[in-house]
PQR file with spaces between the fields and no chain letter, atoms N, CA, C, O and H, PARSE charges and radii, in Angstrom:
ATOM       1  N    UNK     1      -3.501   -1.074   39.228 -0.4000 1.5000
ATOM       2  CA   UNK     1      -2.627   -2.217   39.062 -0.0000 2.0000
ATOM       3  C    UNK     1      -1.199   -1.766   39.362  0.5500 1.7000
ATOM       4  O    UNK     1      -0.739   -0.744   38.853 -0.5500 1.4000
ATOM       5  N    UNK     2      -0.530   -2.516   40.166 -0.4000 1.5000
ATOM       6  CA   UNK     2       0.868   -2.253   40.501 -0.0000 2.0000
ATOM       7  C    UNK     2       1.744   -2.607   39.314  0.5500 1.7000
ATOM       8  O    UNK     2       1.505   -3.603   38.631 -0.5500 1.4000
ATOM       9  H    UNK     2      -0.904   -3.346   40.579  0.4000 1.0000
ATOM      10  N    UNK     3       2.750   -1.795   39.071 -0.4000 1.5000
ATOM      11  CA   UNK     3       3.623   -2.036   37.919 -0.0000 2.0000
ATOM      12  C    UNK     3       4.318   -3.388   38.007  0.5500 1.7000
ATOM      13  O    UNK     3       4.664   -3.979   36.984 -0.5500 1.4000
ATOM      14  H    UNK     3       2.943   -0.986   39.625  0.4000 1.0000
ATOM      15  N    UNK     4       4.522   -3.880   39.229 -0.4000 1.5000
ATOM      16  CA   UNK     4       5.163   -5.185   39.389 -0.0000 2.0000
ATOM      17  C    UNK     4       4.234   -6.311   38.944  0.5500 1.7000
ATOM      18  O    UNK     4       4.696   -7.383   38.554 -0.5500 1.4000
ATOM      19  H    UNK     4       4.241   -3.400   40.060  0.4000 1.0000
ATOM      20  N    UNK     5       2.929   -6.067   39.003 -0.4000 1.5000
ATOM      21  CA   UNK     5       1.964   -7.088   38.593 -0.0000 2.0000
ATOM      22  C    UNK     5       1.815   -7.153   37.080  0.5500 1.7000
ATOM      23  O    UNK     5       1.345   -8.154   36.539 -0.5500 1.4000
ATOM      24  H    UNK     5       2.554   -5.196   39.321  0.4000 1.0000
ATOM      25  N    UNK     6       2.211   -6.097   36.407 -0.4000 1.5000
ATOM      26  CA   UNK     6       2.055   -6.037   34.948 -0.0000 2.0000
ATOM      27  C    UNK     6       3.189   -6.790   34.273  0.5500 1.7000
ATOM      28  O    UNK     6       4.364   -6.527   34.526 -0.5500 1.4000
ATOM      29  H    UNK     6       2.593   -5.284   36.846  0.4000 1.0000
ATOM      30  N    UNK     7       2.826   -7.715   33.423 -0.4000 1.5000
ATOM      31  CA   UNK     7       3.835   -8.455   32.672 -0.0000 2.0000
ATOM      32  C    UNK     7       3.861   -7.948   31.242  0.5500 1.7000
ATOM      33  O    UNK     7       2.814   -7.771   30.619 -0.5500 1.4000
ATOM      34  H    UNK     7       1.870   -7.928   33.217  0.4000 1.0000
ATOM      35  N    UNK     8       5.049   -7.718   30.729 -0.4000 1.5000
ATOM      36  CA   UNK     8       5.186   -7.296   29.338 -0.0000 2.0000
ATOM      37  C    UNK     8       4.816   -8.447   28.429  0.5500 1.7000
ATOM      38  O    UNK     8       5.152   -9.596   28.717 -0.5500 1.4000
ATOM      39  H    UNK     8       5.899   -7.862   31.235  0.4000 1.0000
ATOM      40  N    UNK     9       4.122   -8.157   27.326 -0.4000 1.5000
ATOM      41  CA   UNK     9       3.806   -9.242   26.390 -0.0000 2.0000
ATOM      42  C    UNK     9       5.086   -9.780   25.765  0.5500 1.7000
ATOM      43  O    UNK     9       6.081   -9.067   25.627 -0.5500 1.4000
ATOM      44  H    UNK     9       3.849   -7.224   27.092  0.4000 1.0000
ATOM      45  N    UNK    10       5.036  -11.027   25.399 -0.4000 1.5000
ATOM      46  CA   UNK    10       6.181  -11.644   24.733 -0.0000 2.0000
ATOM      47  C    UNK    10       6.373  -10.982   23.374  0.5500 1.7000
ATOM      48  O    UNK    10       5.391  -10.659   22.706 -0.5500 1.4000
ATOM      49  H    UNK    10       4.229  -11.605   25.512  0.4000 1.0000
ATOM      50  N    UNK    11       7.608  -10.776   22.956 -0.4000 1.5000
ATOM      51  CA   UNK    11       7.823  -10.194   21.623 -0.0000 2.0000
ATOM      52  C    UNK    11       7.344  -11.144   20.537  0.5500 1.7000
ATOM      53  O    UNK    11       7.394  -12.364   20.689 -0.5500 1.4000
ATOM      54  H    UNK    11       8.406  -11.039   23.499  0.4000 1.0000
ATOM      55  N    UNK    12       6.885  -10.565   19.448 -0.4000 1.5000
ATOM      56  CA   UNK    12       6.453  -11.366   18.306 -0.0000 2.0000
ATOM      57  C    UNK    12       7.677  -11.654   17.456  0.5500 1.7000
ATOM      58  O    UNK    12       8.361  -10.736   17.003 -0.5500 1.4000
ATOM      59  H    UNK    12       6.845   -9.573   19.325  0.4000 1.0000
ATOM      60  N    UNK    13       7.945  -12.924   17.244 -0.4000 1.5000
ATOM      61  CA   UNK    13       9.089  -13.318   16.436 -0.0000 2.0000
ATOM      62  C    UNK    13       8.600  -13.730   15.063  0.5500 1.7000
ATOM      63  O    UNK    13       7.741  -14.603   14.944 -0.5500 1.4000
ATOM      64  H    UNK    13       7.389  -13.669   17.612  0.4000 1.0000
ATOM      65  N    UNK    14       9.130  -13.121   14.042 -0.4000 1.5000
ATOM      66  CA   UNK    14       8.746  -13.442   12.678 -0.0000 2.0000
ATOM      67  C    UNK    14       9.780  -14.366   12.073  0.5500 1.7000
ATOM      68  O    UNK    14      10.981  -14.102   12.134 -0.5500 1.4000
ATOM      69  H    UNK    14       9.829  -12.411   14.139  0.4000 1.0000
ATOM      70  N    UNK    15       9.309  -15.435   11.498 -0.4000 1.5000
ATOM      71  CA   UNK    15      10.213  -16.390   10.877 -0.0000 2.0000
ATOM      72  C    UNK    15      10.561  -15.901    9.479  0.5500 1.7000
ATOM      73  O    UNK    15       9.681  -15.739    8.633 -0.5500 1.4000
ATOM      74  H    UNK    15       8.333  -15.650   11.449  0.4000 1.0000
ATOM      75  N    UNK    16      11.830  -15.672    9.242 -0.4000 1.5000
ATOM      76  CA   UNK    16      12.262  -15.184    7.939 -0.0000 2.0000
ATOM      77  C    UNK    16      12.989  -16.244    7.132  0.5500 1.7000
ATOM      78  O    UNK    16      13.233  -16.065    5.939 -0.5500 1.4000
ATOM      79  H    UNK    16      12.545  -15.804    9.929  0.4000 1.0000
ATOM      80  N    UNK    17      13.331  -17.333    7.772 -0.4000 1.5000
ATOM      81  CA   UNK    17      14.040  -18.416    7.081 -0.0000 2.0000
ATOM      82  C    UNK    17      13.399  -19.747    7.464  0.5500 1.7000
ATOM      83  O    UNK    17      12.873  -19.908    8.565 -0.5500 1.4000
ATOM      84  H    UNK    17      13.133  -17.479    8.742  0.4000 1.0000
ATOM      85  N    UNK    18      13.456  -20.678    6.547 -0.4000 1.5000
ATOM      86  CA   UNK    18      13.033  -22.040    6.857 -0.0000 2.0000
ATOM      87  C    UNK    18      14.105  -22.689    7.724  0.5500 1.7000
ATOM      88  O    UNK    18      15.193  -22.141    7.905 -0.5500 1.4000
ATOM      89  H    UNK    18      13.883  -20.546    5.652  0.4000 1.0000
ATOM      90  N    UNK    19      13.785  -23.848    8.250 -0.4000 1.5000
ATOM      91  CA   UNK    19      14.750  -24.563    9.079 -0.0000 2.0000
ATOM      92  C    UNK    19      16.026  -24.898    8.318  0.5500 1.7000
ATOM      93  O    UNK    19      17.095  -25.000    8.920 -0.5500 1.4000
ATOM      94  H    UNK    19      12.902  -24.293    8.103  0.4000 1.0000
ATOM      95  N    UNK    20      15.928  -25.068    7.006 -0.4000 1.5000
ATOM      96  CA   UNK    20      17.129  -25.392    6.223 -0.0000 2.0000
ATOM      97  C    UNK    20      17.898  -24.137    5.795  0.5500 1.7000
ATOM      98  O    UNK    20      18.876  -24.239    5.054 -0.5500 1.4000
ATOM      99  H    UNK    20      15.059  -24.984    6.517  0.4000 1.0000
ATOM     100  N    UNK    21      17.468  -22.957    6.253 -0.4000 1.5000
ATOM     101  CA   UNK    21      18.183  -21.717    5.964 -0.0000 2.0000
ATOM     102  C    UNK    21      17.700  -20.983    4.732  0.5500 1.7000
ATOM     103  O    UNK    21      18.167  -19.878    4.455 -0.5500 1.4000
ATOM     104  H    UNK    21      16.674  -22.874    6.855  0.4000 1.0000
ATOM     105  N    UNK    22      16.771  -21.574    3.980 -0.4000 1.5000
ATOM     106  CA   UNK    22      16.279  -20.918    2.777 -0.0000 2.0000
ATOM     107  C    UNK    22      15.089  -20.018    3.107  0.5500 1.7000
ATOM     108  O    UNK    22      14.425  -20.206    4.127 -0.5500 1.4000
ATOM     109  H    UNK    22      16.392  -22.471    4.206  0.4000 1.0000
ATOM     110  N    UNK    23      14.829  -19.054    2.250 -0.4000 1.5000
ATOM     111  CA   UNK    23      13.689  -18.151    2.399 -0.0000 2.0000
ATOM     112  C    UNK    23      12.570  -18.586    1.468  0.5500 1.7000
ATOM     113  O    UNK    23      12.806  -19.284    0.481 -0.5500 1.4000
ATOM     114  H    UNK    23      15.369  -18.902    1.422  0.4000 1.0000
ATOM     115  N    UNK    24      11.351  -18.170    1.786 -0.4000 1.5000
ATOM     116  CA   UNK    24      10.221  -18.415    0.899 -0.0000 2.0000
ATOM     117  C    UNK    24      10.388  -17.525   -0.321  0.5500 1.7000
ATOM     118  O    UNK    24      10.637  -16.327   -0.185 -0.5500 1.4000
ATOM     119  H    UNK    24      11.159  -17.603    2.587  0.4000 1.0000
ATOM     120  N    UNK    25      10.256  -18.094   -1.505 -0.4000 1.5000
ATOM     121  CA   UNK    25      10.465  -17.332   -2.737 -0.0000 2.0000
ATOM     122  C    UNK    25       9.375  -17.682   -3.742  0.5500 1.7000
ATOM     123  O    UNK    25       9.010  -18.846   -3.906 -0.5500 1.4000
ATOM     124  H    UNK    25      10.053  -19.067   -1.615  0.4000 1.0000
ATOM     125  N    UNK    26       8.861  -16.645   -4.416 -0.4000 1.5000
ATOM     126  CA   UNK    26       7.872  -16.826   -5.475 -0.0000 2.0000
ATOM     127  C    UNK    26       8.375  -16.128   -6.728  0.5500 1.7000
ATOM     128  O    UNK    26       9.036  -15.093   -6.643 -0.5500 1.4000
ATOM     129  H    UNK    26       9.157  -15.699   -4.283  0.4000 1.0000
ATOM     130  N    UNK    27       8.071  -16.677   -7.866 -0.4000 1.5000
ATOM     131  CA   UNK    27       8.390  -16.042   -9.135 -0.0000 2.0000
ATOM     132  C    UNK    27       7.398  -14.904   -9.378  0.5500 1.7000
ATOM     133  O    UNK    27       6.210  -15.039   -9.086 -0.5500 1.4000
ATOM     134  H    UNK    27       7.534  -17.517   -7.935  0.4000 1.0000
ATOM     135  N    UNK    28       7.884  -13.791   -9.911 -0.4000 1.5000
ATOM     136  CA   UNK    28       6.976  -12.690  -10.235 -0.0000 2.0000
ATOM     137  C    UNK    28       5.949  -13.129  -11.278  0.5500 1.7000
ATOM     138  O    UNK    28       4.822  -12.634  -11.281 -0.5500 1.4000
ATOM     139  H    UNK    28       8.850  -13.681  -10.149  0.4000 1.0000
ATOM     140  N    UNK    29       6.329  -14.052  -12.165 -0.4000 1.5000
ATOM     141  CA   UNK    29       5.376  -14.572  -13.154 -0.0000 2.0000
ATOM     142  C    UNK    29       4.223  -15.293  -12.469  0.5500 1.7000
ATOM     143  O    UNK    29       3.073  -15.174  -12.892 -0.5500 1.4000
ATOM     144  H    UNK    29       7.245  -14.454  -12.163  0.4000 1.0000
ATOM     145  N    UNK    30       4.532  -16.043  -11.407 -0.4000 1.5000
ATOM     146  CA   UNK    30       3.485  -16.742  -10.661 -0.0000 2.0000
ATOM     147  C    UNK    30       2.569  -15.759   -9.946  0.5500 1.7000
ATOM     148  O    UNK    30       1.359  -15.975   -9.868 -0.5500 1.4000
ATOM     149  H    UNK    30       5.466  -16.140  -11.063  0.4000 1.0000
ATOM     150  N    UNK    31       3.138  -14.687   -9.429 -0.4000 1.5000
ATOM     151  CA   UNK    31       2.341  -13.697   -8.700 -0.0000 2.0000
ATOM     152  C    UNK    31       1.483  -12.871   -9.658  0.5500 1.7000
ATOM     153  O    UNK    31       0.295  -12.670   -9.406 -0.5500 1.4000
ATOM     154  H    UNK    31       4.121  -14.511   -9.493  0.4000 1.0000
ATOM     155  N    UNK    32       2.066  -12.401  -10.736 -0.4000 1.5000
ATOM     156  CA   UNK    32       1.345  -11.536  -11.683 -0.0000 2.0000
ATOM     157  C    UNK    32       0.399  -12.313  -12.597  0.5500 1.7000
ATOM     158  O    UNK    32      -0.591  -11.751  -13.067 -0.5500 1.4000
ATOM     159  H    UNK    32       3.032  -12.564  -10.941  0.4000 1.0000
ATOM     160  N    UNK    33       0.676  -13.580  -12.857 -0.4000 1.5000
ATOM     161  CA   UNK    33      -0.177  -14.458  -13.669 -0.0000 2.0000
ATOM     162  C    UNK    33      -0.570  -13.827  -15.004  0.5500 1.7000
ATOM     163  O    UNK    33      -1.722  -13.922  -15.427 -0.5500 1.4000
ATOM     164  H    UNK    33       1.480  -14.037  -12.475  0.4000 1.0000
ATOM     165  N    UNK    34       0.395  -13.183  -15.665 -0.4000 1.5000
ATOM     166  CA   UNK    34       0.128  -12.606  -16.980 -0.0000 2.0000
ATOM     167  C    UNK    34      -0.370  -11.173  -16.965  0.5500 1.7000
ATOM     168  O    UNK    34      -0.431  -10.534  -18.016 -0.5500 1.4000
ATOM     169  H    UNK    34       1.331  -13.106  -15.322  0.4000 1.0000
ATOM     170  N    UNK    35      -0.728  -10.653  -15.794 -0.4000 1.5000
ATOM     171  CA   UNK    35      -1.173   -9.264  -15.686 -0.0000 2.0000
ATOM     172  C    UNK    35       0.037   -8.351  -15.549  0.5500 1.7000
ATOM     173  O    UNK    35       1.086   -8.769  -15.059 -0.5500 1.4000
ATOM     174  H    UNK    35      -0.679  -11.172  -14.941  0.4000 1.0000
ATOM     175  N    UNK    36      -0.111   -7.111  -15.979 -0.4000 1.5000
ATOM     176  CA   UNK    36       0.948   -6.115  -15.797 -0.0000 2.0000
ATOM     177  C    UNK    36       0.873   -5.476  -14.413  0.5500 1.7000
ATOM     178  O    UNK    36       1.865   -4.935  -13.924 -0.5500 1.4000
ATOM     179  H    UNK    36      -0.963   -6.771  -16.377  0.4000 1.0000
ATOM     180  N    UNK    37      -0.302   -5.538  -13.779 -0.4000 1.5000
ATOM     181  CA   UNK    37      -0.500   -4.925  -12.467 -0.0000 2.0000
ATOM     182  C    UNK    37      -1.487   -5.751  -11.666  0.5500 1.7000
ATOM     183  O    UNK    37      -2.491   -6.222  -12.199 -0.5500 1.4000
ATOM     184  H    UNK    37      -1.108   -5.978  -14.176  0.4000 1.0000
ATOM     185  N    UNK    38      -1.196   -5.926  -10.376 -0.4000 1.5000
ATOM     186  CA   UNK    38      -2.134   -6.602   -9.480 -0.0000 2.0000
ATOM     187  C    UNK    38      -2.292   -5.766   -8.216  0.5500 1.7000
ATOM     188  O    UNK    38      -1.444   -4.930   -7.903 -0.5500 1.4000
ATOM     189  H    UNK    38      -0.380   -5.543   -9.943  0.4000 1.0000
ATOM     190  N    UNK    39      -3.380   -5.998   -7.495 -0.4000 1.5000
ATOM     191  CA   UNK    39      -3.605   -5.342   -6.215 -0.0000 2.0000
ATOM     192  C    UNK    39      -3.323   -6.339   -5.105  0.5500 1.7000
ATOM     193  O    UNK    39      -3.677   -7.515   -5.193 -0.5500 1.4000
ATOM     194  H    UNK    39      -4.068   -6.677   -7.749  0.4000 1.0000
ATOM     195  N    UNK    40      -2.674   -5.839   -4.055 -0.4000 1.5000
ATOM     196  CA   UNK    40      -2.358   -6.655   -2.892 -0.0000 2.0000
ATOM     197  C    UNK    40      -2.967   -5.975   -1.676  0.5500 1.7000
ATOM     198  O    UNK    40      -2.675   -4.810   -1.407 -0.5500 1.4000
ATOM     199  H    UNK    40      -2.387   -4.884   -3.984  0.4000 1.0000
ATOM     200  N    UNK    41      -3.812   -6.692   -0.938 -0.4000 1.5000
ATOM     201  CA   UNK    41      -4.373   -6.149    0.296 -0.0000 2.0000
ATOM     202  C    UNK    41      -3.449   -6.528    1.441  0.5500 1.7000
ATOM     203  O    UNK    41      -3.103   -7.696    1.614 -0.5500 1.4000
ATOM     204  H    UNK    41      -4.049   -7.638   -1.157  0.4000 1.0000
ATOM     205  N    UNK    42      -3.053   -5.528    2.223 -0.4000 1.5000
ATOM     206  CA   UNK    42      -2.169   -5.762    3.364 -0.0000 2.0000
ATOM     207  C    UNK    42      -2.608   -4.875    4.516  0.5500 1.7000
ATOM     208  O    UNK    42      -2.550   -3.649    4.420 -0.5500 1.4000
ATOM     209  H    UNK    42      -3.334   -4.579    2.083  0.4000 1.0000
ATOM     210  N    UNK    43      -3.041   -5.484    5.592 -0.4000 1.5000
ATOM     211  CA   UNK    43      -3.460   -4.783    6.808 -0.0000 2.0000
ATOM     212  C    UNK    43      -4.457   -3.665    6.518  0.5500 1.7000
ATOM     213  O    UNK    43      -4.335   -2.558    7.042 -0.5500 1.4000
ATOM     214  H    UNK    43      -3.089   -6.479    5.670  0.4000 1.0000
ATOM     215  N    UNK    44      -5.436   -3.966    5.685 -0.4000 1.5000
ATOM     216  CA   UNK    44      -6.497   -3.017    5.388 -0.0000 2.0000
ATOM     217  C    UNK    44      -6.181   -1.998    4.304  0.5500 1.7000
ATOM     218  O    UNK    44      -7.047   -1.200    3.945 -0.5500 1.4000
ATOM     219  H    UNK    44      -5.535   -4.865    5.260  0.4000 1.0000
ATOM     220  N    UNK    45      -4.978   -2.003    3.780 -0.4000 1.5000
ATOM     221  CA   UNK    45      -4.603   -1.080    2.705 -0.0000 2.0000
ATOM     222  C    UNK    45      -4.408   -1.851    1.407  0.5500 1.7000
ATOM     223  O    UNK    45      -4.069   -3.034    1.416 -0.5500 1.4000
ATOM     224  H    UNK    45      -4.274   -2.651    4.071  0.4000 1.0000
ATOM     225  N    UNK    46      -4.627   -1.162    0.293 -0.4000 1.5000
ATOM     226  CA   UNK    46      -4.434   -1.767   -1.021 -0.0000 2.0000
ATOM     227  C    UNK    46      -3.136   -1.234   -1.618  0.5500 1.7000
ATOM     228  O    UNK    46      -2.911   -0.025   -1.678 -0.5500 1.4000
ATOM     229  H    UNK    46      -4.903   -0.201    0.286  0.4000 1.0000
ATOM     230  N    UNK    47      -2.299   -2.147   -2.050 -0.4000 1.5000
ATOM     231  CA   UNK    47      -1.043   -1.814   -2.727 -0.0000 2.0000
ATOM     232  C    UNK    47      -1.133   -2.324   -4.157  0.5500 1.7000
ATOM     233  O    UNK    47      -1.845   -3.290   -4.432 -0.5500 1.4000
ATOM     234  H    UNK    47      -2.482   -3.129   -2.001  0.4000 1.0000
ATOM     235  N    UNK    48      -0.417   -1.683   -5.059 -0.4000 1.5000
ATOM     236  CA   UNK    48      -0.378   -2.124   -6.455 -0.0000 2.0000
ATOM     237  C    UNK    48       1.039   -2.557   -6.795  0.5500 1.7000
ATOM     238  O    UNK    48       1.999   -1.817   -6.582 -0.5500 1.4000
ATOM     239  H    UNK    48       0.161   -0.899   -4.836  0.4000 1.0000
ATOM     240  N    UNK    49       1.152   -3.758   -7.322 -0.4000 1.5000
ATOM     241  CA   UNK    49       2.427   -4.265   -7.810 -0.0000 2.0000
ATOM     242  C    UNK    49       2.351   -4.232   -9.321  0.5500 1.7000
ATOM     243  O    UNK    49       1.490   -4.873   -9.924 -0.5500 1.4000
ATOM     244  H    UNK    49       0.372   -4.359   -7.495  0.4000 1.0000
ATOM     245  N    UNK    50       3.262   -3.477   -9.937 -0.4000 1.5000
ATOM     246  CA   UNK    50       3.223   -3.268  -11.381 -0.0000 2.0000
ATOM     247  C    UNK    50       4.551   -3.670  -12.000  0.5500 1.7000
ATOM     248  O    UNK    50       5.617   -3.421  -11.436 -0.5500 1.4000
ATOM     249  H    UNK    50       3.961   -2.956   -9.447  0.4000 1.0000
ATOM     250  N    UNK    51       4.471   -4.292  -13.161 -0.4000 1.5000
ATOM     251  CA   UNK    51       5.656   -4.632  -13.939 -0.0000 2.0000
ATOM     252  C    UNK    51       5.765   -3.609  -15.068  0.5500 1.7000
ATOM     253  O    UNK    51       4.846   -3.469  -15.875 -0.5500 1.4000
ATOM     254  H    UNK    51       3.605   -4.494  -13.619  0.4000 1.0000
ATOM     255  N    UNK    52       6.886   -2.899  -15.124 -0.4000 1.5000
ATOM     256  CA   UNK    52       7.072   -1.856  -16.137 -0.0000 2.0000
ATOM     257  C    UNK    52       7.450   -2.469  -17.483  0.5500 1.7000
ATOM     258  O    UNK    52       7.704   -3.669  -17.588 -0.5500 1.4000
ATOM     259  H    UNK    52       7.633   -3.013  -14.470  0.4000 1.0000
ATOM     260  N    UNK    53       7.482   -1.624  -18.502 -0.4000 1.5000
ATOM     261  CA   UNK    53       7.863   -2.095  -19.840 -0.0000 2.0000
ATOM     262  C    UNK    53       9.323   -2.538  -19.892  0.5500 1.7000
ATOM     263  O    UNK    53       9.722   -3.264  -20.803 -0.5500 1.4000
ATOM     264  H    UNK    53       7.276   -0.650  -18.417  0.4000 1.0000
ATOM     265  N    UNK    54      10.122   -2.100  -18.913 -0.4000 1.5000
ATOM     266  CA   UNK    54      11.526   -2.520  -18.833 -0.0000 2.0000
ATOM     267  C    UNK    54      11.712   -3.753  -17.946  0.5500 1.7000
ATOM     268  O    UNK    54      12.833   -4.203  -17.713 -0.5500 1.4000
ATOM     269  H    UNK    54       9.798   -1.511  -18.174  0.4000 1.0000
ATOM     270  N    UNK    55      10.580   -4.293  -17.453 -0.4000 1.5000
ATOM     271  CA   UNK    55      10.654   -5.500  -16.633 -0.0000 2.0000
ATOM     272  C    UNK    55      10.960   -5.255  -15.167  0.5500 1.7000
ATOM     273  O    UNK    55      11.269   -6.199  -14.441 -0.5500 1.4000
ATOM     274  H    UNK    55       9.669   -3.927  -17.642  0.4000 1.0000
ATOM     275  N    UNK    56      10.881   -4.012  -14.712 -0.4000 1.5000
ATOM     276  CA   UNK    56      11.112   -3.680  -13.305 -0.0000 2.0000
ATOM     277  C    UNK    56       9.799   -3.781  -12.547  0.5500 1.7000
ATOM     278  O    UNK    56       8.728   -3.580  -13.120 -0.5500 1.4000
ATOM     279  H    UNK    56      10.630   -3.244  -15.302  0.4000 1.0000
ATOM     280  N    UNK    57       9.882   -4.096  -11.253 -0.4000 1.5000
ATOM     281  CA   UNK    57       8.695   -4.153  -10.411 -0.0000 2.0000
ATOM     282  C    UNK    57       8.589   -2.890   -9.576  0.5500 1.7000
ATOM     283  O    UNK    57       9.579   -2.414   -9.021 -0.5500 1.4000
ATOM     284  H    UNK    57      10.752   -4.260  -10.788  0.4000 1.0000
ATOM     285  N    UNK    58       7.368   -2.346   -9.492 -0.4000 1.5000
ATOM     286  CA   UNK    58       7.105   -1.162   -8.684 -0.0000 2.0000
ATOM     287  C    UNK    58       5.929   -1.482   -7.771  0.5500 1.7000
ATOM     288  O    UNK    58       4.878   -1.929   -8.231 -0.5500 1.4000
ATOM     289  H    UNK    58       6.563   -2.732   -9.943  0.4000 1.0000
ATOM     290  N    UNK    59       6.117   -1.248   -6.459 -0.4000 1.5000
ATOM     291  CA   UNK    59       5.057   -1.447   -5.476 -0.0000 2.0000
ATOM     292  C    UNK    59       4.665   -0.080   -4.946  0.5500 1.7000
ATOM     293  O    UNK    59       5.502    0.647   -4.413 -0.5500 1.4000
ATOM     294  H    UNK    59       6.970   -0.886   -6.086  0.4000 1.0000
ATOM     295  N    UNK    60       3.369    0.278   -5.092 -0.4000 1.5000
ATOM     296  CA   UNK    60       2.884    1.575   -4.618 -0.0000 2.0000
ATOM     297  C    UNK    60       1.660    1.370   -3.755  0.5500 1.7000
ATOM     298  O    UNK    60       0.961    0.362   -3.858 -0.5500 1.4000
ATOM     299  H    UNK    60       2.689   -0.314   -5.525  0.4000 1.0000
ATOM     300  N    UNK    61       1.415    2.351   -2.899 -0.4000 1.5000
ATOM     301  CA   UNK    61       0.243    2.311   -2.025 -0.0000 2.0000
ATOM     302  C    UNK    61      -0.854    3.142   -2.643  0.5500 1.7000
ATOM     303  O    UNK    61      -1.940    3.251   -2.075 -0.5500 1.4000
ATOM     304  H    UNK    61       1.982    3.170   -2.815  0.4000 1.0000
């Protein structure tokens, strides 16, 4: 294949804001649903989101 025949794929654009300029936001209470730790699957890996006794959030792989 000639390099001139090869077309670069279009870049993937990720939407980070709504049309009104706001971002998608969730409450940690809604995500944790009363648990101190939850598992999140992302691209085949498992991550743990934990709420500490001081109320801080920690995300680990």
